[in-house]
Backbone as JSON, one array per atom type, in Angstrom:
{
  "sequence": "XXXXXXXXXXXXXXXXXXXXXXXXXXXXXXXXXXXXXXXXXXXXXXXXXXXXXXXXXXXXXXXXXXXXXXXXXXXXXXXXXXXXXXXXXXXXXXXXXXXXXXXXXXXXXXXXXXXXXXXXXXXXXXXXXXXXXXXXXXXXXXXXXXXXXXXXXXXXXXXXXXXXXXXXXXXXXXXXXXXXXXXXXXXXXXXXXXXXXXXXXXXXXXXXXXXXXXXXXXXXXXXXXXXXXXXXXXXXXXXXXXXXXXXXXXXXXXXXXXXXXXXX",
  "N": [[-0.82, 16.0, 156.85], [1.66, 14.96, 157.48], [1.39, 12.13, 157.78], [1.06, 11.5, 155.05], [3.51, 12.18, 153.94], [5.08, 10.35, 155.32], [4.14, 7.96, 154.3], [4.79, 8.25, 151.51], [7.59, 8.31, 151.8], [8.07, 5.64, 152.62], [7.32, 4.4, 150.28], [9.28, 5.19, 148.53], [11.48, 4.19, 149.67], [11.02, 1.57, 149.41], [11.09, 1.21, 146.61], [13.75, 1.84, 146.0], [14.99, -0.24, 147.29], [14.62, -2.33, 145.62], [15.8, -1.9, 143.23], [18.79, -1.64, 141.16], [20.71, -0.03, 142.56], [21.36, -1.05, 144.96], [22.97, -3.25, 144.47], [26.12, -4.05, 144.46], [27.98, -6.05, 144.57], [28.43, -8.24, 142.59], [28.3, -11.45, 141.23], [29.13, -13.09, 138.34], [28.0, -15.9, 136.78], [27.13, -16.64, 134.5], [28.57, -16.58, 131.64], [28.01, -15.28, 129.15], [26.65, -12.97, 129.88], [28.54, -11.19, 130.78], [29.62, -9.41, 128.88], [27.53, -7.49, 128.56], [27.51, -6.29, 130.99], [29.95, -4.99, 130.87], [29.55, -3.27, 128.6], [27.51, -1.49, 129.74], [28.96, -0.13, 131.61], [29.4, -1.35, 134.12], [31.42, -2.62, 135.36], [32.63, -2.13, 137.71], [30.94, -3.02, 139.62], [31.1, -5.73, 139.67], [32.36, -8.56, 141.35], [33.09, -11.2, 140.97], [33.93, -13.57, 138.55], [33.66, -16.08, 135.86], [36.11, -18.45, 134.69], [37.01, -18.11, 131.92], [36.23, -15.64, 131.26], [36.95, -12.31, 130.26], [38.2, -8.89, 130.96], [37.6, -7.94, 133.41], [39.46, -6.97, 135.51], [39.69, -6.57, 138.31], [38.04, -8.45, 139.35], [37.46, -11.55, 141.02], [38.46, -14.88, 139.99], [36.19, -17.54, 139.73], [36.11, -20.26, 139.1], [34.82, -22.5, 136.65], [31.76, -22.01, 134.57], [30.23, -24.32, 134.62], [31.37, -25.77, 136.71], [31.45, -24.06, 139.23], [33.29, -22.58, 141.98], [32.02, -22.83, 144.99], [32.88, -22.09, 147.5], [34.65, -20.01, 147.18], [32.99, -18.07, 145.95], [31.1, -17.72, 148.1], [32.87, -16.42, 149.83], [33.22, -14.03, 148.68], [31.05, -12.71, 149.29], [28.59, -12.02, 147.86], [25.9, -9.85, 146.6], [24.22, -10.22, 144.44], [23.78, -12.81, 142.11], [24.48, -13.84, 138.94], [23.04, -16.11, 136.74], [22.68, -18.67, 134.22], [20.41, -20.28, 134.19], [17.83, -21.56, 136.43], [18.67, -23.54, 139.27], [21.28, -24.19, 138.66], [23.13, -23.88, 140.46], [23.09, -24.7, 144.08], [20.86, -22.72, 145.26], [19.84, -22.31, 147.85], [22.0, -22.22, 149.46], [22.88, -19.72, 149.67], [22.16, -17.09, 151.53], [20.27, -14.05, 151.73], [20.82, -13.23, 149.11], [20.24, -12.16, 145.9], [19.04, -13.52, 142.74], [19.72, -13.52, 139.22], [18.68, -14.32, 135.99], [20.12, -15.11, 132.9], [19.86, -15.94, 129.75], [19.45, -15.53, 126.9], [18.43, -16.6, 123.59], [18.08, -15.44, 121.17], [18.53, -12.54, 119.06], [16.76, -10.53, 119.58], [15.97, -11.31, 122.07], [18.34, -10.66, 123.44], [18.43, -7.86, 123.4], [16.24, -7.4, 125.02], [17.2, -8.3, 127.41], [19.4, -6.48, 127.8], [17.88, -4.14, 128.23], [16.53, -4.8, 130.63], [18.7, -5.3, 132.51], [19.78, -2.75, 132.37], [17.74, -1.25, 133.64], [17.63, -2.46, 136.1], [20.07, -1.81, 137.28], [20.03, 0.93, 137.31], [20.77, 2.16, 134.92], [19.22, 3.02, 132.74], [19.04, 4.95, 130.51], [21.57, 4.64, 129.31], [21.37, 1.99, 128.48], [19.32, 2.13, 126.7], [20.57, 3.58, 124.63], [22.53, 1.78, 123.99], [20.92, -0.31, 122.99], [19.77, 1.02, 120.78], [22.03, 1.38, 119.13], [22.85, -1.28, 118.61], [20.63, -2.2, 117.17], [20.81, -0.57, 114.9], [23.05, -1.67, 113.59], [22.03, -3.84, 112.37], [20.81, -2.87, 110.16], [22.42, -2.9, 108.05], [22.06, -5.3, 106.97], [20.7, -6.78, 104.2], [18.35, -7.95, 101.49], [18.95, -11.09, 100.28], [20.02, -12.53, 97.11], [19.72, -15.19, 96.87], [18.98, -17.47, 99.2], [21.32, -19.09, 101.38], [21.87, -22.52, 102.27], [22.74, -23.64, 105.27], [25.18, -25.0, 107.6], [26.32, -25.32, 110.94], [29.09, -26.2, 112.65], [29.67, -27.2, 115.96], [31.24, -28.98, 117.46], [33.82, -31.23, 116.44], [34.41, -33.65, 117.3], [32.75, -35.34, 119.85], [30.45, -35.31, 117.08], [28.79, -32.52, 116.75], [26.25, -30.17, 116.02], [24.92, -26.96, 115.51], [21.56, -26.25, 116.65], [18.25, -24.97, 115.79], [17.32, -23.66, 117.98], [19.36, -22.4, 119.29], [21.39, -19.42, 119.88], [23.04, -19.29, 117.6], [21.49, -20.27, 115.61], [19.54, -18.27, 115.33], [21.21, -16.14, 114.57], [22.12, -16.97, 112.09], [19.61, -17.02, 110.69], [18.9, -14.32, 110.93], [20.88, -13.25, 109.28], [20.13, -14.08, 106.91], [20.27, -16.64, 106.06], [19.61, -20.39, 105.89], [19.3, -22.6, 108.34], [20.14, -25.85, 108.05], [20.03, -27.87, 109.86], [17.37, -28.4, 111.31], [16.33, -28.85, 113.88], [14.6, -28.09, 116.94], [16.48, -27.37, 119.05], [19.19, -26.65, 121.24], [21.83, -27.74, 120.66], [22.74, -30.34, 118.36], [23.43, -33.62, 118.24], [24.81, -35.54, 115.72], [25.69, -37.08, 112.52], [28.35, -36.99, 110.11], [27.41, -38.18, 107.77], [24.77, -37.43, 107.67], [24.85, -34.74, 107.17], [26.15, -34.82, 104.75], [24.17, -35.88, 103.09], [22.35, -33.85, 103.19], [23.6, -31.74, 101.89], [24.77, -28.94, 102.22], [25.2, -25.45, 101.38], [26.9, -23.71, 102.59], [29.38, -24.25, 104.93], [29.9, -23.69, 108.21], [32.39, -23.69, 110.7], [33.39, -23.7, 114.0], [36.18, -22.47, 116.05], [37.68, -22.97, 119.11], [37.46, -23.23, 122.69], [35.5, -25.35, 122.84], [35.92, -26.67, 120.47], [38.8, -27.4, 119.78], [41.04, -28.19, 117.94], [40.0, -28.59, 115.2], [39.69, -30.63, 112.26], [39.84, -29.12, 109.08], [36.67, -29.0, 107.5], [36.64, -29.44, 104.73], [38.65, -31.09, 104.26], [38.13, -33.49, 105.21], [37.24, -37.0, 105.05], [34.56, -37.63, 104.06], [33.04, -35.2, 103.87], [34.7, -33.54, 102.25], [33.91, -34.12, 99.64], [31.78, -32.6, 99.14], [30.34, -29.89, 97.36], [30.82, -26.95, 98.6], [30.99, -23.82, 100.42], [33.42, -23.25, 102.79], [33.82, -22.0, 106.03], [35.79, -20.71, 108.63], [35.17, -19.86, 111.92], [35.31, -17.76, 114.94], [34.81, -19.22, 117.98], [34.01, -17.7, 120.33], [32.56, -15.59, 119.27], [30.18, -16.47, 118.46], [28.88, -18.54, 119.99], [28.34, -17.25, 122.33], [25.78, -15.37, 123.75], [25.4, -12.18, 123.37], [26.28, -8.72, 122.86], [28.07, -8.97, 120.79], [27.01, -10.72, 119.12], [25.31, -9.44, 117.26], [27.22, -8.2, 115.6], [28.3, -10.45, 114.55], [26.12, -11.48, 112.99], [26.02, -9.57, 110.97], [28.44, -10.02, 109.82], [28.17, -12.65, 108.9], [26.12, -12.15, 107.03], [27.37, -10.77, 105.07], [29.23, -12.7, 104.1], [27.27, -14.56, 103.19], [26.03, -12.94, 101.22], [28.14, -12.6, 99.32], [28.35, -15.17, 98.53], [25.89, -15.62, 97.44], [25.88, -13.92, 95.29], [27.57, -15.06, 93.43], [27.01, -17.6, 93.09], [25.57, -20.15, 90.92]],
  "CA": [[0.23, 16.01, 155.88], [2.77, 14.15, 157.92], [1.13, 10.71, 157.36], [1.28, 11.4, 153.55], [4.91, 12.24, 153.74], [5.58, 9.17, 155.79], [3.76, 6.92, 153.28], [5.62, 8.44, 150.34], [8.9, 7.82, 152.16], [8.13, 4.27, 152.63], [7.31, 3.81, 148.88], [10.57, 5.43, 147.86], [12.47, 3.2, 150.17], [10.68, 0.17, 148.78], [11.49, 1.25, 145.22], [15.19, 1.86, 145.86], [15.45, -1.45, 147.74], [14.36, -3.3, 144.55], [16.67, -1.6, 141.99], [20.2, -2.08, 141.16], [21.49, 0.69, 143.34], [21.85, -1.81, 146.15], [23.74, -4.37, 144.02], [27.48, -3.58, 144.23], [28.94, -7.22, 144.76], [27.85, -9.07, 141.62], [29.14, -12.58, 140.76], [28.59, -13.55, 137.01], [28.29, -17.34, 136.47], [26.66, -16.81, 133.1], [29.64, -15.8, 130.88], [27.37, -14.44, 128.11], [26.07, -11.74, 130.48], [29.57, -10.34, 131.13], [29.74, -8.31, 127.89], [26.53, -6.46, 128.81], [28.01, -5.44, 132.21], [30.98, -3.97, 130.38], [28.87, -2.19, 127.86], [26.85, -0.64, 130.55], [29.88, 0.53, 132.65], [29.13, -1.95, 135.48], [32.52, -3.52, 135.77], [33.04, -1.92, 139.13], [29.96, -3.68, 140.51], [31.33, -7.16, 139.63], [33.49, -9.1, 142.18], [33.48, -12.5, 140.64], [33.67, -14.06, 137.16], [34.15, -17.38, 135.47], [37.45, -18.65, 134.22], [37.35, -17.68, 130.57], [35.75, -14.21, 130.94], [38.04, -11.29, 130.23], [37.78, -7.56, 130.93], [37.3, -7.63, 134.76], [40.74, -7.09, 136.17], [39.63, -6.55, 139.76], [37.19, -9.5, 139.92], [38.01, -12.84, 141.36], [37.95, -16.03, 139.24], [35.37, -18.44, 140.66], [35.99, -21.49, 138.47], [34.0, -22.48, 135.39], [30.33, -21.84, 134.77], [29.85, -25.65, 134.81], [31.87, -26.15, 138.02], [31.89, -22.9, 140.03], [33.87, -22.85, 143.29], [31.03, -22.23, 145.88], [33.44, -21.51, 148.76], [35.22, -18.7, 146.73], [31.79, -17.26, 145.73], [30.62, -17.2, 149.38], [33.81, -15.53, 150.52], [33.15, -12.72, 147.97], [29.87, -12.0, 149.89], [27.82, -11.39, 146.77], [24.49, -9.57, 146.83], [23.54, -10.62, 143.31], [24.53, -13.85, 141.33], [23.88, -13.97, 137.55], [23.07, -17.41, 136.3], [22.07, -18.97, 132.99], [19.14, -20.82, 134.52], [17.68, -21.99, 137.77], [19.11, -24.93, 139.68], [22.69, -24.43, 138.29], [23.8, -24.11, 141.78], [22.04, -24.8, 145.13], [20.67, -21.34, 145.79], [19.55, -22.21, 149.26], [23.26, -22.08, 150.18], [23.24, -18.28, 149.8], [21.09, -16.29, 152.24], [20.23, -12.62, 151.43], [21.41, -13.06, 147.8], [19.29, -12.2, 144.85], [19.52, -14.22, 141.57], [19.26, -13.02, 138.0], [18.86, -15.33, 134.97], [20.5, -14.59, 131.67], [20.08, -17.01, 128.72], [18.63, -15.29, 125.6], [18.85, -17.36, 122.42], [17.78, -14.68, 119.93], [19.05, -11.22, 118.98], [15.64, -9.83, 120.29], [16.15, -11.63, 123.54], [19.45, -9.94, 123.97], [17.97, -6.54, 123.49], [15.36, -7.42, 126.25], [18.06, -8.43, 128.61], [20.04, -5.2, 127.96], [16.95, -3.21, 128.82], [16.33, -5.29, 131.96], [19.73, -5.01, 133.28], [19.87, -1.32, 132.56], [16.75, -0.72, 134.56], [17.98, -3.0, 137.36], [21.25, -1.04, 137.76], [19.94, 2.45, 137.13], [21.45, 2.6, 133.68], [18.28, 2.85, 131.7], [19.34, 5.64, 129.31], [22.72, 3.99, 128.73], [20.84, 0.74, 127.96], [18.58, 2.54, 125.5], [21.55, 4.03, 123.71], [23.22, 0.53, 123.47], [19.92, -1.0, 122.08], [19.69, 1.73, 119.41], [23.26, 1.06, 118.52], [22.76, -2.71, 118.16], [19.62, -2.19, 116.12], [21.38, 0.13, 113.74], [23.98, -2.58, 112.97], [21.27, -4.82, 111.48], [20.37, -2.15, 109.03], [23.34, -3.27, 106.99], [21.63, -6.58, 106.44], [19.63, -6.64, 103.18], [17.75, -9.12, 101.04], [19.83, -11.85, 99.41], [19.4, -12.92, 95.83], [19.42, -16.51, 97.16], [19.32, -17.89, 100.63], [22.19, -20.25, 101.43], [21.58, -23.63, 103.24], [23.98, -23.52, 106.11], [25.33, -25.8, 108.76], [27.32, -24.7, 111.82], [29.7, -27.18, 113.52], [30.08, -26.78, 117.28], [32.34, -29.85, 117.77], [34.02, -32.3, 115.48], [34.39, -35.01, 118.02], [31.75, -35.8, 119.06], [29.98, -34.49, 116.03], [27.66, -31.75, 117.26], [25.93, -29.03, 115.13], [23.93, -25.92, 116.17], [20.14, -26.3, 116.22], [17.62, -23.65, 115.63], [16.99, -23.0, 119.26], [20.46, -21.75, 119.83], [21.7, -18.04, 119.32], [23.65, -19.42, 116.36], [20.41, -20.48, 114.65], [18.98, -17.0, 115.1], [22.19, -15.3, 113.88], [22.06, -17.53, 110.67], [18.43, -16.65, 110.17], [18.96, -12.97, 110.74], [21.82, -12.95, 108.28], [19.48, -14.48, 105.55], [20.58, -18.09, 105.77], [18.72, -21.3, 106.35], [19.99, -23.6, 109.11], [19.6, -27.13, 107.63], [19.78, -28.69, 111.08], [16.21, -27.68, 111.79], [15.82, -29.32, 115.13], [14.28, -27.11, 117.93], [17.26, -27.7, 120.16], [20.38, -25.87, 121.18], [22.82, -28.55, 119.97], [22.2, -31.65, 117.85], [24.5, -34.72, 117.88], [24.49, -36.22, 114.5], [26.82, -37.65, 111.82], [28.77, -36.36, 108.77], [26.58, -38.74, 106.67], [23.46, -36.7, 107.58], [25.23, -33.5, 106.5], [26.44, -35.18, 103.34], [22.9, -36.05, 102.39], [21.62, -32.55, 103.19], [24.29, -30.92, 101.01], [24.81, -27.51, 102.61], [25.9, -24.52, 100.51], [27.92, -23.11, 103.33], [29.64, -25.03, 106.18], [30.59, -22.91, 109.22], [32.93, -24.46, 111.78], [34.09, -22.8, 115.02], [37.37, -22.93, 116.75], [37.7, -22.38, 120.41], [37.47, -24.28, 123.71], [34.73, -26.49, 122.59], [36.3, -27.24, 119.23], [40.08, -26.84, 119.83], [41.86, -28.28, 116.8], [39.3, -29.41, 114.21], [40.24, -30.74, 110.87], [38.95, -28.33, 108.16], [35.73, -29.97, 106.88], [36.92, -29.7, 103.21], [39.81, -32.12, 104.27], [37.69, -34.73, 105.85], [37.07, -38.07, 104.05], [33.36, -37.55, 103.41], [32.62, -33.87, 103.58], [35.42, -32.9, 101.18], [33.27, -34.45, 98.45], [30.6, -31.72, 98.89], [30.64, -28.53, 96.73], [30.25, -25.97, 99.57], [31.94, -22.82, 100.89], [33.79, -23.55, 104.11], [34.26, -20.79, 106.71], [36.16, -20.9, 109.98], [34.88, -18.69, 112.73], [35.67, -17.8, 116.34], [33.66, -19.66, 118.86], [33.45, -16.68, 121.27], [31.73, -14.56, 118.61], [29.02, -17.1, 117.93], [28.23, -19.26, 120.93], [27.84, -16.44, 123.43], [24.55, -14.44, 123.39], [25.67, -10.82, 123.83], [26.24, -7.63, 121.79], [28.89, -9.35, 119.64], [26.1, -11.54, 118.26], [24.86, -8.5, 116.21], [28.35, -8.09, 114.67], [28.28, -11.81, 113.92], [25.05, -11.56, 112.04], [26.45, -8.81, 109.87], [29.57, -10.67, 109.28], [27.57, -13.83, 108.17], [25.38, -11.63, 105.94], [28.45, -10.39, 104.04], [29.56, -13.95, 103.49], [26.08, -15.09, 102.41], [25.85, -12.07, 99.97], [29.09, -12.97, 98.41], [28.0, -16.5, 97.96], [24.57, -15.54, 96.55], [26.23, -13.2, 94.06], [28.5, -15.83, 92.61], [26.42, -19.01, 92.92], [24.81, -20.41, 89.73]],
  "C": [[1.31, 15.1, 156.2], [2.58, 12.74, 157.61], [1.34, 10.52, 155.81], [2.7, 11.34, 153.27], [5.6, 10.93, 154.2], [5.32, 7.96, 154.82], [4.68, 6.98, 152.01], [7.07, 8.05, 150.63], [9.07, 6.4, 152.1], [8.11, 3.66, 151.21], [8.6, 4.01, 148.23], [11.58, 4.46, 148.41], [12.32, 1.82, 149.58], [11.19, 0.12, 147.39], [12.97, 1.11, 145.12], [15.75, 0.47, 146.4], [15.37, -2.57, 146.73], [15.35, -3.04, 143.38], [18.07, -1.84, 142.25], [21.24, -1.27, 141.97], [22.09, 0.02, 144.6], [22.69, -2.99, 145.73], [25.17, -3.82, 143.58], [28.54, -4.72, 144.37], [28.33, -8.26, 143.87], [28.78, -10.22, 141.24], [28.37, -13.13, 139.41], [29.05, -14.94, 136.78], [27.69, -17.59, 135.08], [27.57, -15.93, 132.18], [29.1, -14.83, 129.8], [26.97, -13.05, 128.67], [27.26, -10.75, 130.7], [29.79, -9.09, 130.21], [28.72, -7.23, 128.1], [26.98, -5.66, 130.0], [29.08, -4.49, 131.76], [30.42, -2.9, 129.58], [28.2, -1.11, 128.63], [27.63, 0.02, 131.71], [29.52, 0.04, 134.04], [30.15, -2.77, 135.86], [32.89, -3.34, 137.27], [32.04, -2.58, 140.12], [30.21, -5.27, 140.54], [32.65, -7.55, 140.36], [33.9, -10.48, 141.82], [33.03, -12.85, 139.3], [34.17, -15.41, 136.95], [35.46, -17.39, 134.82], [37.82, -18.0, 132.98], [36.9, -16.31, 130.25], [36.86, -13.16, 131.12], [37.37, -9.92, 130.47], [37.48, -7.06, 132.3], [38.49, -7.83, 135.61], [40.67, -7.22, 137.67], [38.79, -7.67, 140.29], [37.94, -10.78, 140.09], [37.53, -14.01, 140.4], [37.36, -17.09, 140.15], [35.21, -19.81, 140.01], [35.19, -21.39, 137.11], [32.48, -22.34, 135.6], [29.64, -23.24, 135.05], [30.25, -26.15, 136.25], [32.42, -24.95, 138.86], [32.29, -23.35, 141.42], [32.89, -22.06, 144.31], [31.71, -21.52, 147.07], [34.1, -20.11, 148.34], [34.09, -17.73, 146.62], [31.27, -16.7, 147.12], [31.54, -16.26, 150.03], [33.71, -14.1, 149.88], [31.93, -11.93, 148.49], [29.04, -11.24, 148.86], [26.39, -10.95, 147.25], [23.59, -9.86, 145.64], [24.38, -11.72, 142.55], [23.77, -13.92, 140.01], [24.14, -15.4, 137.08], [22.43, -17.56, 134.89], [20.56, -19.52, 133.18], [18.96, -21.18, 136.03], [18.26, -23.31, 137.94], [20.63, -25.18, 139.11], [23.56, -24.62, 139.4], [22.68, -24.15, 142.8], [21.88, -23.36, 145.73], [20.28, -21.16, 147.19], [20.85, -22.05, 150.08], [23.59, -20.6, 150.33], [21.97, -17.59, 150.3], [21.31, -14.85, 151.87], [21.02, -12.35, 150.09], [20.28, -13.14, 146.76], [20.0, -12.9, 143.6], [18.9, -13.7, 140.26], [19.59, -14.08, 136.97], [19.04, -14.74, 133.58], [20.77, -15.69, 130.66], [19.29, -16.65, 127.5], [19.27, -16.14, 124.4], [18.45, -16.67, 121.11], [18.28, -13.27, 120.07], [17.93, -10.28, 119.71], [15.7, -10.05, 121.73], [17.34, -10.92, 124.21], [19.18, -8.52, 124.28], [17.14, -6.43, 124.74], [16.2, -7.42, 127.47], [18.91, -7.13, 128.82], [19.16, -4.27, 128.65], [16.73, -3.62, 130.25], [17.44, -4.99, 132.9], [20.0, -3.5, 133.48], [18.95, -0.75, 133.56], [17.18, -1.2, 136.0], [19.09, -2.28, 138.08], [21.28, 0.47, 137.6], [20.62, 2.92, 135.96], [20.47, 2.53, 132.51], [18.57, 3.67, 130.47], [20.52, 5.07, 128.57], [22.33, 2.72, 127.93], [20.12, 1.11, 126.69], [19.5, 2.97, 124.38], [22.18, 2.78, 123.08], [22.15, -0.31, 122.51], [19.84, -0.29, 120.82], [20.88, 1.45, 118.57], [23.35, -0.3, 117.88], [21.77, -2.82, 117.02], [20.09, -1.56, 114.78], [22.38, -0.79, 113.0], [23.2, -3.49, 112.02], [20.67, -4.12, 110.27], [21.24, -2.36, 107.82], [22.96, -4.63, 106.35], [20.46, -6.39, 105.48], [19.06, -7.95, 102.66], [18.77, -9.84, 100.18], [19.2, -12.34, 98.21], [18.97, -14.47, 96.01], [19.84, -16.9, 98.55], [20.15, -19.17, 100.72], [21.69, -21.33, 102.46], [22.83, -23.83, 104.06], [23.91, -24.57, 107.23], [26.45, -25.29, 109.6], [27.78, -25.81, 112.86], [30.11, -26.58, 114.87], [31.16, -27.62, 117.77], [32.47, -30.91, 116.71], [33.83, -33.66, 116.05], [33.9, -34.86, 119.5], [31.1, -34.83, 118.07], [28.8, -33.71, 116.49], [27.42, -30.51, 116.48], [24.93, -28.11, 115.97], [22.51, -26.17, 115.61], [19.41, -25.0, 116.09], [17.24, -22.91, 116.87], [18.12, -22.21, 119.9], [20.65, -20.31, 119.23], [22.25, -18.14, 117.9], [22.51, -19.53, 115.33], [19.72, -19.1, 114.31], [19.92, -16.03, 114.3], [22.16, -15.77, 112.38], [20.8, -16.98, 110.04], [18.37, -15.12, 109.91], [19.73, -12.51, 109.56], [21.19, -13.36, 106.82], [19.74, -15.85, 105.25], [19.5, -19.08, 106.29], [19.61, -22.43, 107.1], [19.34, -24.91, 108.7], [19.42, -28.09, 108.75], [18.53, -28.05, 111.79], [15.51, -28.19, 112.99], [15.68, -28.19, 116.02], [15.07, -27.42, 119.23], [18.42, -26.79, 120.06], [21.5, -26.55, 120.41], [22.28, -29.9, 119.56], [23.41, -32.54, 117.58], [24.01, -35.56, 116.7], [25.69, -36.91, 113.85], [27.17, -36.98, 110.62], [27.88, -37.01, 107.63], [25.31, -37.87, 106.49], [23.76, -35.42, 106.84], [25.48, -33.67, 105.06], [25.19, -35.22, 102.47], [22.09, -34.73, 102.17], [22.24, -31.52, 102.18], [24.21, -29.43, 101.25], [25.52, -26.66, 101.59], [27.11, -23.96, 101.27], [28.11, -23.92, 104.66], [30.5, -24.1, 107.11], [31.12, -23.85, 110.32], [33.7, -23.58, 112.76], [35.39, -23.38, 115.55], [37.45, -22.14, 118.04], [37.72, -23.52, 121.42], [36.72, -25.5, 123.49], [35.08, -27.29, 121.32], [37.75, -26.82, 118.97], [40.88, -26.92, 118.52], [41.06, -29.18, 115.67], [39.94, -29.52, 112.93], [39.36, -29.84, 109.98], [37.92, -29.23, 107.47], [36.06, -30.33, 105.33], [38.24, -30.62, 103.12], [39.44, -33.36, 104.86], [37.12, -35.76, 104.78], [35.64, -37.82, 103.34], [32.9, -36.11, 102.98], [33.32, -33.11, 102.51], [34.83, -33.16, 99.76], [32.14, -33.43, 98.03], [31.11, -30.39, 98.17], [30.06, -27.47, 97.68], [31.43, -25.03, 99.91], [32.14, -23.2, 102.38], [34.36, -22.34, 104.79], [34.6, -21.12, 108.12], [35.77, -19.67, 110.8], [35.26, -18.89, 114.2], [34.52, -18.19, 117.24], [33.09, -18.58, 119.81], [32.54, -15.62, 120.65], [30.41, -15.19, 118.16], [28.29, -17.74, 119.0], [27.7, -18.36, 122.13], [26.86, -15.42, 122.98], [24.86, -13.16, 124.05], [25.71, -9.79, 122.6], [27.09, -8.06, 120.54], [28.03, -10.22, 118.58], [25.55, -10.74, 117.08], [25.95, -8.3, 115.13], [28.42, -9.38, 113.81], [27.27, -12.02, 112.84], [25.45, -10.72, 110.82], [27.55, -9.37, 109.1], [29.09, -11.85, 108.38], [26.79, -13.21, 106.86], [26.34, -11.3, 104.75], [28.95, -11.65, 103.33], [28.41, -14.57, 102.64], [25.84, -14.17, 101.12], [26.83, -12.37, 98.95], [28.9, -14.3, 97.72], [26.84, -16.44, 97.04], [24.88, -14.78, 95.24], [26.98, -13.98, 93.02], [27.91, -17.19, 92.26], [25.54, -19.05, 91.57], [23.57, -21.21, 89.95]]
}
């Protein structure tokens, strides 16, 4: 009997060594993931965040996600670092540190990440409730009388638009629109002339750190000639892949529905 108890003990130790109960010093270098940690009540596990992330009053700022301060991160003695993808930092510089990668570009991918993070940190039931809540928001999205042809401006200078591989592309699709920049890329560098020829029905342009003071498209020399609806949106609600993306899809659906009901 004793050998069996000993074996079971080893199995349990192994299981608990792999789950999130051992992670209590997390550094988040993927800003999009921060929202998930807040929603799952994991703020107390986070010791480091990037410059523009809010909601973690006790966490140390560790620079930007593009240029993190490695010395500050090391000083925080993390046991888990959350990245967007491999090779963003030299992982060999951190011994005894686990790495988690967060970079979903679809609403379905966000749900998968919520589930995984919930399991990793022992918050499975809370993650399931959050997933159900997010799915319920999409029930407000119905079928449009007519699908609008949409463009989403990421930056005015240089002129960069959202492609279909980005979370923005999936938000537009979920809301019932058609992204006319149909390249399978995150961002597409192009020209206003291309957009002019494609003649979008709705022009979305973001305002935020990546597009600080854009001229409204309907006041630009070429684009103002187009007969299109122009909508200004908050960058943080569209470019980050998190729970807010579901609200953004519902928000766009309402805009698209209004357009479809009045277009001739």
